[in-house]
N, C-alpha and C positions, 0 to 999 in steps of 0.2 A: 436767453444763451448769448444774447448780447452782452447783459448783467455779468454772466460769467467770464465774457473775454477780459470784462471793467476789473474784475474779480483777481483774476489770475495776473493782468497787470501790476496792478496795486499790491498784490502779493509779493512779488518779485521788489520791488522797491520797499516793500516792510519789512523783509527777511533779513535787508542788508542794513535797514536801521533799525532795528529789533526794537520797536517801539509795541509792546507787549499787547495794547487794548485792540490797535488798530489790527494787528494780524491775526487777532483772536476773531474780530468779525470776520476778515476776510476766511478764518477757515471753519467758519458756523458757515458761511455763504457757498464753503464748497461743499461741506456738508449736507447741507440741505439740496442740493442740486445734485449731488449724488442717488440722494433718498431716491429723488423724482424721476431720475433718468441714468440709472448708477453709468449704462455702455458709452451713452452719446457722453456723459461729463465726462468719462475716463479719456476717452478720443480725444475731447478737445483740452485736455490737462497735458497727455504725451505730447501734441501737436505743440503745446505751449513750451516745452522743456522744465514745467514748474519742479519736475520726478529730482532735477539735479539740485533745486532750491531746496527741496525737504531734506537732502543730506545734513546739508549746514544746522537747520531748526533742530535736527535731534539731539537734542543736548539735554544730559539731566537737570542740567539749573532750570531750564526754560517751564515757566508754567502750561505755554502749549504744547507742550512734548505729546501728553496724550491725546491730545485731538490732530496732531501729525502720524502718529501711528496709527491712531483710530481710522483717518482718512485712507492711508496706505493699506488697511485691511478692507476697507469696501473696494479700494480701486482693484487688489489683488483678486477681487472675484472673479473678474474678468481673465481668460487664461489668455490674453492677447497682452496684458499689462504686465506679466509675470516676468520675462525678460528684460524688460524695461526696466522695471523696480527692481533689478542684480542691475543693468548695465550704468542705473545712476549711482550706483554705489550705496544703497540704501543698509544694506546684507550686515555693513560691521559696526555701523552707530545702532542699527536696531538689538545689536546680539548685545553690545554694549551697554546697552539699557534694560537688560535683563536682570544687571545687577543693581536696578533701582530699590530704593524700601516703599517707592509710592505704585499700592498696590493698583488703583487703578492705569498708571504705565505699564506695569508687568502686564495687565490684562489682556491691553491694546496690542503693544507689542507681541505677544504670545499669539496674537487675532493676526495678524499683520503678518508675523516670520510661518506662520500654518498656512494662510492663503497663500503666500507666494510658493512656501514647496507645493503646493498641493498641485502634483501631476506635471512636475516639474524638475525636470532632471538639472537644469541651471539654479533653481532657487534653494534645491536641497546642497547640489555641489560647495554650492558660496554660502549656505548656514554649518555645514561639515569645515569646510575651510576656517571659518572663523568662531568654530568653536561653541554653539549653540547649545548643542545636544546635552552638554555634560552639566551645563549650568542649569537648563530645565529641568533634567532630573535630579538635581541638588536641592533645586526649589520642591520638587515632588518631596522627595525624602523629609524635607524640615517643615514643611507646610501639612503634610500626611495627618495628623492629629487633629488638627483643629478645623471643627463641622460646624462652623457659621457660614450662612448661605454666602457670601462676599466669598469666602474663601475657598467653598466648593466652587461655587462659578470659575474663579482662578483654576482651580485645578483641573479643571473640566476642560479648558482652552490649553491649555499647558498637555492634557494626554492627547488633544485633538492634534495640535501641532507635533508633537512626537508620532503621531502617525503618520501626516502626512507628509513628516520629512521622510519615514522609512515602508510609506507603503509599497510592496510587492518591489525593492528593493534590498538581494540579501544582504550585500557587503553591509548597508545602514542597519539594517536589523539586527545582523552580527556585531554591530559594535555596540547600540542598544543594550543588547543582552551583555557584552563583555562590561559596561558599564554599571552594570547590575540591575536594570530598571525592572526586571520582573519580579522580586520577592517586594519590591517598592510598590509597585502595580497592584500586587497579590494584598499587600497591606492597605491599599487605598479602599479594594473591594470590600476586604470584611469590615474598615469601619464606617464606611458610605455607603453601604448597601441601601439604607431608605432616600440614597438621593438618585431618581431616574439616569437623570442625564449621565453624573458622570460613571453610576453603574454601566452605563450602552458606551460610552468612552471603554473602560476598562476592558471589556468583551469584544468590541473590536481590537482593541490591541491585543487582547489575547490571540482571538483569532489568528490575526497577522504573523505573531510572535511564534504561534506553537506550529507553524507549516515549518518552521526548520528544524534541522535536527537539533542543532546545537543549543535549541531552547528547554530539551526535552528534562534533561538533569537538571537545569535550573529550577525548573515548574517541579520536580519530583522531589526538591529540597524544598519547596514548602509548604503552605497546607491548602492550595489552590483547590484540592479536590474535597474538602469538607467546605470550603466556600461555594464553593458553584452548586455542590449538594443543596447548602443551604437557601442558597439561592434562588435554585430551582423548584425548590417547596412553597417556595411564597408565591411563584408566578402562576398565574392564571391565563393570561392571553396569551393567544397561540404564538404570534412574532416575537413574542419576548423569550419564550421556553426555547424557540427555533434559536434564537440567537445563541443560547446557552448549548445549546446539540453543536450548533458550528464551531464553538471552541471543543467543546467534550471529544468530539469525532478524532482530531487530528492529537489531541494528548491521550486520548487511549491508546495510541499505536506503542504506548512505551510502559512495558511489562509492569514497572514500579509505581505508575500513574494508575494503570489496571486496578492493582491492588489495594492501592490508596480511597477510588471511586467505589470500590465492595464495600470497604470497611467503613464509609461515610456514608451508604446506604442507598446508592445510587441505583442499583437493583432492584429497589424495592419502587420506589420511584417510577421506572422503566417498566415494571409489571404492571403496575397502578394504570398507567397510558393507556397500555394494550387491554387492558379491561374495560375501560372506557371508551374505547375508539372503536373496538371491534366489529359492532353492529351499525357502524357509522356509516354513510355514502354520500359523505361532504370531503371535498376535496383537500382542506386543512384535516380533517381527521386522517384520512386515508394516509397522507403526508408523514401526520405524527407517527400514526404506528407505524408505518416504514423504516422511519429514522431510529424510534425506540427500538424496534425488533432488532435493527441493523445493528444500534450501537452496543446492545445483550450481548448478542455472536461475538462482536468483536472483544467485550470485557474477558468472551473464556479463550480467546486465544492467547492468554496468559498461563502458561503453565498452575503459576500460585492463586490466582485469581480463580481457575477454570476449578481447582482442587476444595478451593475455599467453600467455591456454589455447590460443587459435586456433595458436600458432606457424606459420603458412603454410599451416595443411592437413595440418602433418606432424607435430602435436603428440600426445604420449599419450592427454592427456585426450580431444581431440575426439576420435580413432579411438574410444575406450571408450566415447565417449557416442551416437556415430554406432551400436556394434552393440546397444546398448538399442531400436534401434527395428524390429530384425526379431525382436525379444526375443517370449517370449509372455506376457510380465508388462504386465499393462496401465498399472501406475505408471511402470515403467520406458520403455515405450513414448510415454508424453505428456511424460514428463520429456526423449528424447531428442528427439522432434519441437517442444519448445518451446526444448529448447536449439539445435537448428539457429535457430529462429527468432530467436532471440538472437544466432547466431552470424552470423545473414545481416544485419547491420546498418549493412554497406558494400559500395560495388559490388564491389570486389577480393576479399571474402569470397567475397560470391555466385556469383560469375563462378568463382572458384577449386571450389567446393561441387559447382556443375551441372557443370561439365567432369568430375568426380570421381563423375557419378554418385547423386549425393545425389537427385536429382527419380525416379529409376525407386525407390529406397527407401521413398520417403514414398509415390509412388503405390502401392506393394504393401501399405503401412501401410493406405491407405484403403480397397484391394479390400477388405482384411479385416475392416472395418467398415462396410461398407455397409448390410447388413441386419443391423438390430436391434443395429448399433454401440454404443460407447461415445462420447457426445456430446466427453467434453471432448480424446478423443483428435483426434475428427475434426476440433474446432475449432481444435486446435494445428498439424493434419498443415497442414490449410488456410492458418492463420497462416504457418507456413515456408515454402510455396510462393508466397503473395502477397510475401512479402519476396524473396522469391531471383528472383520476375519485374520485380524495378525495373529492372535495370540492362537498359538497351537491349539491348546483344550475347546477353540470355539466354532473349531474350520467342522467338525463332524457335523457339531450339533445344527450349524448352518445350514450345514447340505440336508442334512436328515428333515429341516422345516422347509426344503423344498427352493432356497434361496437362487440355485441356478435357472430352475425355470422361470421363477420370477426373470431374475436378471436378462437373460436370455429374451423376454418376449419385444427386448426393445433391440436386437439385433438386427431392425427393418430402421432403424435412426437413422438420418442423415446431420445431425450434429455433432460434430466433431466433440463438442467438452462432453458431451454423451457419450460418447463412442468412448471415449478414453477411459473415463470412470467404469465405463461396462465392463471394459479389458484388464483393468487394474483388479477390480472386484473378483473376477474369473479364477484371474493369475494367483490372490491372494486366496479363494479358497481349496484348489486345486494343488497346492504347497504341499509336498509329502503326504497327498491324497491319493494313491494309483486306484483306485476303483473310481472314483471321480475323475479324475486324468481320463481314464481310457473312456468313460462313460462319454465327456467332451469331446476327447479326438476322434471317437465315433461318429460324431455329429458332424455329417458333410454340410451340410447349410453353414452352422458356424465356421469350418475349416473353410470353406471357401469365401465367405465373408474375411476373415483374415487374410487369406492372400490378398485378398482385393482392397483391405486396407494394408497391406506390408506395402501400396504403389501410391500411397496418399500422401506423395510427396509437398502439398503445402499445408499438412499438420504432421510434425516431424514425432507431436508426442504421442498421436494414434498410430502413424508410423512404427515408432519405437517399442509401442505395447502390443501392436499386433505381433509385430518379431517375438518379441519375449515371452508372450502366449503359446504361439507355435513350439518355440524350443520347451517351454513348461509341459507342455502335453505330451509331448516325445518322454521328458527327460523323468518324470514322475509316474507315466503308465509302463515304461518302460515295453511297451503292447505293439508287437509287429504287426495289428490293427490300424493303429493310428498312424504307423510309418507309413503306411498302405493309402491308407485315408490322403496323409499330407503329400505324399506323392503323385498321387492321381490328381490332385488340386492344383499342382504348380508351385509346390510350397519350399521345396529344397532349395532353389537359387536363392530364396528371400535367406534362408539361414545358410547360407555361404557368404552372403553380402555383409550377415550380421556379423558374422567373424573380422569382419574388417570397419568396425564399430570405433567410432573414438574413445567409445565407455568400455573400458576393461571389463566390468563386471557381465555385459551384452556379448563381447567378445568368447567371455569363457563360456557361457550359457549357450552359447551359438554351437561352439567347438565339442562342448561334452553331447548336445544333442547330435551331432553329426557324427560323433565317435559311435552312440549307440544307433544310429540308422546304421553305420557301415559293420557293426558287430551282428547286428539282425534280419535284416533286409537290404545286402549290400547290392543284390542281383537287382532288385526291384529299383533302388535308386541310381544305379551304374551311371545309366546315360544323363541324367539332368547332373548329378554331379560333376562328370567331364566337360556339359555342356558350361556350366557356371564355373568352368575353371577352379575348380578345389584345388588341387595341387600346385598350381602358381602360387596361390593365395598364400598356401601353407610354408613355400621354399621364401616367399618375402616375409610371411611372420619368424620363420627362423631366423631368418637373416638382419632383421630390422633389430638395431641394437637397444634398440626404447621400449621394442615389446616386453612386455611385463613378465614374471617369472613362472607365473600358472599359464598365460598363453602359449610361453614356450613346450612348457610341458605337455599339456593337454593337446597342442600342436601336433607331436611326437608321437601322443598315445593314437592320435587319428590318421598319422602316417602308417603306424605298423597296421590299422586295421585296414586301412585299405590295400592292401599288398593281397588279400583274394580276389584280386577282380584283378583279370588279366590287363585291360587296356589303362587301369592307374596305375598298376603296378610298374608298365612302362614309362608313361610319366615320371612317376617317380625316378626311375632309372636314367632316363633322359637328360634328368634338370638336376644331376651331379648331389642329392642331396646327400651323401655321404660327406663331402668337405666344410659344409654348416654344421652336421649334424656332431663329427669330431672335436668339432672346434669349442662345441657346448662343454664337453664333456668335462671342462675344467672350470666351468659354470660355478659361481660363489654358492649358488642356493644349494645345495646338496640331490633335493630333489630332480632339479633340473640336470643336475650331473648323471645322478642313475637313471633317469631315462635316457640320456642321450646313449650312455653306454650300452643299454638293451638295446635301444632303435639300431644302433651300431652294428651290432649283432645280427639283428633282423636284416638289415639292409644287404649286410656282408654274404649274408646265406643266401639271400633270395637272389643276389645280382647273377 
């Protein structure tokens, strides 16, 4: 270390004299010391003030420039040296050196800038101000097609520098995207796919950039899908495949890229992985099986990619995914059910699947998960059934297959995601199915559970769906028995609250159900309607200018229906409804205006 102190003193003097030979000797000594103990040597250098001297040595004419840049690159491996490098004014001369024609100077300069930028806001900011990124991207473009080892090493360093420059920094990543880095990197990957280090660097770069929404369109306009699939097929090692997966997942969120990946043959690769890994209990294999099947489900989220793989229900991919549902592997059961839910996104697919026995497969799967079941599998299978129940022609078929009985087995579930899907599935099944709605509405256990869930304030989704199902049971059954069951279980107050929901569709469903209650079982529900302050709520809905036309219309229909109750009739008279209703006669919506006239007559006659 004493030797090092002498070297540093000597270097300061030599830097002024510019005697190249002795300068080179000092620089070699420094590089040697750094190789032996980088941290200690760097600390000593920082204390000596030599960094400021380096700024004057970084000149394109000097034969020692590459060595000086190499020393800076070594020093900047230490976190505590990065800001001092910036403060010593090294960034601007280093960025100037990026214009050099000397390959070694470019290599060491790229390393130095990359290391200074690593995890350093100050370093990145200085390189940004000096315009370093654009020069590096221009180099990548012009050197892209040259495949000799020295050039590939330089390209790898430049890619690494851009990664360190922009990692986890959205605005700098956006800057690189605007500079057109994506097509250049994709081209690099295609030409240099035989070079492991450069390939890896491109993948890391893609992984960073793909997280940014603005990058997806640029990626979609390149042949990235084709290149990644080609690369994927060559990989045997788990780690390498994992790196590619990390790029594929964010890219596959874009619908255009989903389709490109499907067309490039990614699905076949994924199915092969599933087949290879399904029976393995190795940790890596289990992880890869999960990643492959998750990615498969993600590809099915795009309408075009999904339809292409469905192939009218005859496709090999669709059939293979179907075979996952009866498997004993939970991850595959989950992916299979989610895939069916994704295929079930249009009526044609849903009808085909129901006609071909998918419902029975899903019911069998749910039966296997009733006791201490896997919540994610329950949720996925219920999602698939809910989607399949949307087309009108499927409802009766699914009801006669016994779907409601299977779904009701999960009524005791305490998991909100399962509760939410269970409610949605039942609501879809009874839509316009009077007999099924009546049967469910008479199920006291179900009705009591619904009323309980209507109070699940921590889970807005479950609360909303419970209210909607309560209303649907009344609207579709139009049954006095169902209304009585709901009154007895304390459901009326929830329907009244639902009429004040921020969602018009829910308000409307509540008002229609309440009008049916008033028309069919007013005597039974009277007290509950009173204590829930229904009349005051209707007055507020009619007086509020923001209420939608259908809300005003159904509120007036309900007012008329309530007139059959003495106590509710009195409340209506006390609240001066006539004023509010008469104003609505001139409403721009014809149905509202007509209903206002009818309601006004009714109120006048009854007063």
